[in-house]
C-alpha positions as CSV (number, residue, x, y, z in Angstrom):
1,M,221.6,-57.9,174.4
2,L,221.4,-55.5,171.5
3,T,224.4,-55.8,169.1
4,L,225.0,-53.8,166.0
5,T,227.6,-55.0,163.5
6,P,228.5,-53.1,160.3
7,L,229.0,-55.5,157.4
8,P,232.5,-55.4,155.9
9,N,233.6,-55.1,152.3
10,I,230.4,-53.6,150.9
11,P,231.2,-52.6,147.3
12,F,230.3,-49.3,145.6
13,I,226.6,-49.8,144.7
14,E,225.5,-49.3,141.1
15,K,222.1,-49.3,139.4
16,D,220.4,-52.7,139.4
17,D,222.7,-54.2,142.0
18,D,221.1,-57.0,144.0
19,L,221.3,-55.8,147.6
20,A,219.9,-59.0,149.0
21,E,222.8,-61.0,147.3
22,I,225.3,-58.4,148.5
23,I,224.1,-58.7,152.1
24,L,224.2,-62.4,152.1
25,Q,227.7,-62.5,150.5
26,N,229.0,-60.2,153.2
27,T,227.3,-61.7,156.3
28,N,229.9,-64.1,157.6
29,F,227.8,-65.6,160.4
30,P,224.5,-67.6,160.6
31,L,221.3,-65.5,160.6
32,Q,218.7,-66.0,163.3
33,D,215.0,-65.2,163.5
34,G,214.5,-61.6,164.6
35,D,217.7,-60.3,163.0
36,I,217.5,-56.9,161.3
37,F,219.4,-55.2,158.5
38,V,219.7,-51.4,158.5
39,L,220.6,-49.9,155.2
40,A,221.8,-46.3,154.4
41,Q,219.5,-44.6,152.0
42,K,222.2,-43.9,149.5
43,I,222.8,-47.5,148.5
44,V,219.1,-48.1,148.0
45,S,218.9,-45.0,145.8
46,K,221.9,-46.0,143.8
47,A,220.5,-49.5,143.3
48,E,217.3,-47.9,142.0
49,G,219.2,-45.7,139.6
50,R,218.1,-42.5,141.3
51,L,221.3,-40.6,140.2
52,V,220.5,-37.5,138.2
53,N,223.0,-35.3,136.2
54,L,222.1,-31.7,136.7
55,A,222.8,-31.1,133.0
56,D,219.7,-33.0,132.2
57,V,217.4,-30.9,134.4
58,E,215.3,-28.0,132.9
59,P,214.1,-25.6,135.6
60,T,210.6,-24.3,135.4
61,P,209.8,-20.6,136.0
62,H,208.6,-21.6,139.5
63,A,212.0,-23.2,140.2
64,F,213.9,-20.1,139.0
65,Q,211.8,-17.9,141.3
66,L,212.3,-20.2,144.3
67,A,216.0,-20.5,143.5
68,E,216.4,-16.7,143.6
69,E,214.7,-16.6,147.0
70,T,216.8,-19.4,148.5
71,K,220.1,-18.8,146.6
72,K,220.1,-22.3,145.4
73,D,220.9,-23.9,142.0
74,P,217.6,-23.7,140.0
75,R,218.2,-27.2,138.7
76,V,218.4,-28.6,142.2
77,V,215.3,-26.6,143.1
78,E,213.4,-28.1,140.2
79,L,214.3,-31.6,141.4
80,I,213.1,-30.6,144.9
81,L,209.8,-29.5,143.6
82,Q,209.4,-32.7,141.6
83,E,210.1,-34.8,144.6
84,S,207.8,-33.0,147.0
85,N,204.1,-32.8,147.9
86,E,204.5,-29.2,149.3
87,I,206.9,-26.6,150.6
88,I,206.8,-26.2,154.4
89,R,209.5,-23.6,155.0
90,K,212.2,-21.8,153.1
91,R,215.2,-19.6,153.7
92,P,218.5,-18.9,151.9
93,G,220.2,-22.3,151.5
94,L,217.3,-24.4,152.7
95,I,213.9,-25.6,151.5
96,V,212.0,-27.8,153.9
97,V,209.4,-29.9,152.2
98,E,207.0,-32.8,152.6
99,H,208.5,-35.5,150.5
100,K,206.4,-37.6,148.3
101,N,206.9,-40.5,150.7
102,G,205.1,-38.4,153.4
103,F,207.9,-37.3,155.8
104,I,209.3,-33.8,156.3
105,C,212.9,-33.2,155.3
106,A,215.3,-30.6,154.0
107,N,215.7,-30.2,150.2
108,A,213.7,-33.3,149.5
109,G,216.7,-35.4,150.7
110,I,218.6,-34.6,147.5
111,D,222.3,-35.1,148.2
112,H,225.7,-34.5,146.7
113,S,228.0,-36.2,149.2
114,N,229.7,-39.5,148.5
115,I,228.4,-39.4,144.9
116,K,230.7,-39.8,141.9
117,S,230.2,-37.0,139.3
118,P,231.4,-36.7,135.7
119,P,235.0,-35.4,135.3
120,L,235.2,-31.7,135.2
121,A,236.4,-30.3,131.9
122,P,239.0,-27.5,132.1
123,P,237.3,-24.1,132.0
124,A,239.4,-23.0,129.0
125,S,237.9,-25.8,126.9
126,G,234.4,-24.5,127.4
127,G,233.5,-27.9,128.9
128,R,230.6,-28.5,131.3
129,T,231.0,-28.4,135.0
130,D,227.9,-30.5,135.7
131,E,227.5,-32.8,138.6
132,N,225.4,-35.7,139.8
133,V,222.9,-35.6,142.6
134,L,221.1,-38.5,144.3
135,L,217.3,-38.6,144.9
136,L,215.7,-40.5,147.7
137,P,214.2,-43.9,146.9
138,I,210.9,-44.0,144.9
139,D,209.1,-45.9,147.6
140,S,211.3,-46.9,150.6
141,D,208.6,-49.1,152.2
142,K,208.1,-51.1,149.0
143,F,211.9,-51.5,148.6
144,A,212.3,-52.6,152.2
145,K,209.4,-55.1,151.9
146,E,210.8,-56.7,148.7
147,L,214.3,-56.9,150.1
148,R,213.1,-58.5,153.3
149,Q,211.1,-61.1,151.3
150,N,214.1,-61.9,149.2
151,L,216.3,-62.4,152.2
152,E,213.7,-64.5,154.1
153,N,213.2,-66.7,151.0
154,A,217.0,-67.2,150.8
155,T,217.6,-67.9,154.5
156,G,214.3,-69.3,155.8
157,K,214.5,-66.8,158.7
158,T,212.1,-64.1,159.9
159,L,213.9,-60.8,159.4
160,G,213.4,-57.0,159.5
161,I,214.6,-54.2,157.2
162,L,215.2,-50.5,158.0
163,I,216.2,-47.9,155.4
164,I,217.5,-44.8,157.1
165,D,218.7,-41.3,156.2
166,S,220.2,-38.4,158.1
167,H,217.7,-35.7,159.0
168,G,217.7,-32.5,160.9
169,R,215.2,-31.7,163.6
170,A,213.2,-28.5,164.0
171,W,214.3,-27.8,167.6
172,R,217.9,-29.0,167.7
173,N,221.1,-28.7,165.8
174,G,222.8,-31.6,164.1
175,T,221.4,-34.5,162.1
176,V,220.5,-38.0,163.3
177,G,219.6,-41.2,161.6
178,M,215.9,-41.6,161.0
179,T,213.7,-44.2,159.4
180,I,212.4,-43.5,155.8
181,G,211.5,-47.1,154.9
182,I,210.6,-50.1,157.0
183,S,209.4,-53.7,156.8
184,G,208.9,-56.4,159.4
185,I,209.8,-54.1,162.3
186,P,207.5,-52.2,164.7
187,A,207.8,-48.5,163.8
188,L,206.0,-47.6,167.0
189,V,205.8,-49.5,170.3
190,D,202.6,-48.6,172.2
191,L,203.0,-48.8,176.0
192,R,199.7,-47.2,176.8
193,G,197.9,-49.3,179.4
194,D,201.2,-50.6,180.8
195,A,202.3,-49.7,184.4
196,D,205.3,-47.6,185.3
197,L,207.7,-48.5,188.2
198,F,205.1,-47.3,190.7
199,G,202.1,-49.0,189.2
200,R,200.7,-45.9,187.5
201,E,199.1,-46.6,184.1
202,L,200.9,-45.1,181.2
203,K,198.5,-42.9,179.2
204,I,200.4,-41.5,176.2
205,T,203.7,-43.4,176.0
206,Q,204.5,-44.5,172.4
207,I,208.1,-45.3,171.6
208,G,209.5,-44.5,168.2
209,A,211.5,-47.8,168.2
210,A,212.4,-47.7,164.5
211,D,213.9,-44.3,164.8
212,E,215.8,-45.2,168.0
213,L,217.3,-48.1,166.1
214,A,218.0,-45.9,163.0
215,A,219.9,-43.4,165.2
216,A,222.0,-46.2,166.7
217,A,222.8,-47.8,163.4
218,S,223.7,-44.4,162.0
219,L,226.4,-44.1,164.6
220,M,227.9,-47.3,163.4
221,M,227.7,-46.3,159.7
222,G,229.3,-42.9,160.1
223,Q,228.6,-39.8,158.0
224,A,231.8,-39.3,155.9
225,N,234.2,-41.9,154.3
226,E,233.6,-44.9,156.6
227,G,232.0,-47.0,153.8
228,K,229.7,-49.0,156.2
229,P,226.2,-48.6,154.7
230,I,224.7,-51.8,156.0
231,V,224.4,-52.7,159.7
232,H,223.3,-56.1,161.1
233,V,221.2,-55.9,164.3
234,R,220.6,-58.7,166.8
235,G,218.7,-58.5,170.1
236,F,216.1,-55.8,169.1
237,P,214.0,-55.7,172.3
238,Y,210.5,-55.8,170.7
239,P,208.8,-58.5,168.7
240,L,209.0,-58.1,164.9
241,R,205.7,-57.4,163.1
242,K,204.3,-55.8,160.0
243,S,204.4,-52.0,159.9
244,T,204.8,-49.1,157.6
245,L,206.5,-45.7,157.7
246,K,203.0,-44.1,158.1
247,E,203.0,-45.1,161.8
248,L,205.8,-42.6,162.4
249,I,204.4,-39.7,160.6
250,R,202.2,-37.3,162.6
251,P,198.9,-36.5,160.8
252,K,198.7,-32.9,159.6
253,E,195.6,-32.3,161.8
254,E,197.8,-33.1,164.9
255,D,200.8,-31.1,163.7
256,L,201.0,-27.9,165.7
257,F,204.0,-26.5,163.8
258,R,203.1,-26.9,160.2
């Protein structure tokens, strides 16, 4: 049976915090082989020190031009450009890009929510009204692999790690949890060659198992002030194995919509 349990009492994460230690301190039950931890992207980015104050960002002419087209802060646009391989689509309020980690997302995943910013100075004082934004992890797969190895070394168990973020989808409203980093878990489960209920051979069925789990864990985490950024998973229905995020990303030559 699949069970998902948010870990309690996770503190606010700061730069250089040891997430493996924090996970172990807040897991109040014995771990088993095959257990998985799903982490919200924000705590990984905070641990990596990916917080940026917009006061420190100097927009380029390209950023100013794109900001005018999209009605966005040119400093944020500059960060979007720095974090992206290419711009896919744009409209007022939105820039869809291919992130440096290879996946498609809105505004390079740069976020303002649940992020502490500097105190705002009173306007009369001439003080700055700058704010912090959070960038996505530098290499989510690498972080997931190192975290898994640290946890396995500490516990002696075979574990899996997912790093997830909330993404929109091209054909539907609303965001869902999706995988942006993975280690020790099958990203795809290939059922081609298996039989269906009537004995017919499956020809094209590949299950995005990591994204299915990411969406389920995202429900447990919440999207506002719940404060549950780590979810323990037991009973994942597929054997753990090595994989990378690349398994989930459709190659450009097969992408009919880019």
